[in-house]
C-alpha positions as CSV (number, residue, x, y, z in Angstrom):
1,X,-41.3,3.4,19.1
2,X,-38.1,3.9,20.9
3,X,-35.0,4.4,19.0
4,X,-32.2,1.8,19.3
5,X,-28.9,3.5,19.6
6,X,-26.9,0.3,19.1
7,X,-28.4,-0.5,15.8
8,X,-28.2,3.2,14.4
9,X,-24.3,3.0,15.5
10,X,-24.2,-0.4,13.7
11,X,-25.6,1.1,10.7
12,X,-23.6,4.1,10.8
13,X,-20.2,2.1,11.2
14,X,-21.3,-0.3,8.4
15,X,-21.7,2.7,6.0
16,X,-18.3,4.3,6.9
17,X,-16.5,0.7,6.6
18,X,-18.1,0.6,3.2
19,X,-16.8,4.1,2.0
20,X,-13.4,3.4,3.5
21,X,-13.3,0.2,1.5
22,X,-14.6,2.2,-1.7
23,X,-11.9,5.0,-0.9
24,X,-9.1,2.3,-0.8
25,X,-10.0,0.6,-4.1
26,X,-10.2,4.0,-6.1
27,X,-6.8,5.0,-4.6
28,X,-5.3,1.6,-5.5
29,X,-6.6,2.2,-9.0
30,X,-5.4,5.8,-9.2
31,X,-1.8,4.7,-8.0
32,X,-1.7,1.7,-10.5
33,X,-2.4,4.1,-13.2
34,X,0.0,6.6,-12.2
35,X,2.4,3.6,-12.1
36,X,1.6,2.4,-15.6
37,X,1.6,5.9,-17.1
38,X,5.1,6.5,-15.6
39,X,6.2,3.0,-17.0
40,X,5.1,3.8,-20.7
41,X,6.3,7.4,-20.6
42,X,9.6,6.2,-19.5
43,X,9.4,3.7,-22.5
44,X,9.8,6.5,-25.1
45,X,13.6,6.9,-24.4
46,X,15.8,4.7,-26.0
47,X,15.8,2.0,-23.5
48,X,12.8,2.8,-21.2
49,X,11.5,1.1,-18.1
50,X,9.0,-1.1,-19.9
51,X,10.8,-1.8,-23.2
52,X,14.0,-2.5,-21.1
53,X,13.0,-6.2,-20.5
54,X,12.9,-6.5,-24.3
55,X,16.7,-5.6,-24.8
56,X,18.5,-7.9,-27.0
57,X,21.0,-8.5,-24.4
58,X,18.4,-9.7,-22.0
59,X,16.6,-11.9,-24.3
60,X,19.8,-13.7,-25.1
61,X,20.6,-14.6,-21.4
62,X,17.1,-16.2,-21.0
């Protein structure tokens, strides 16, 4: 039985591509979580980032 190097290469490249996609999705999730954490921690002040949109002055102008 001869080894088809082209098929092996295609298989390896497919696996690498799938791993790259999974890594990118994990990175995107971690980045989003870090961003949300920063926003919510910032909202603990008098006018934080998240709650700034609910400022009474902002509501009156809408």
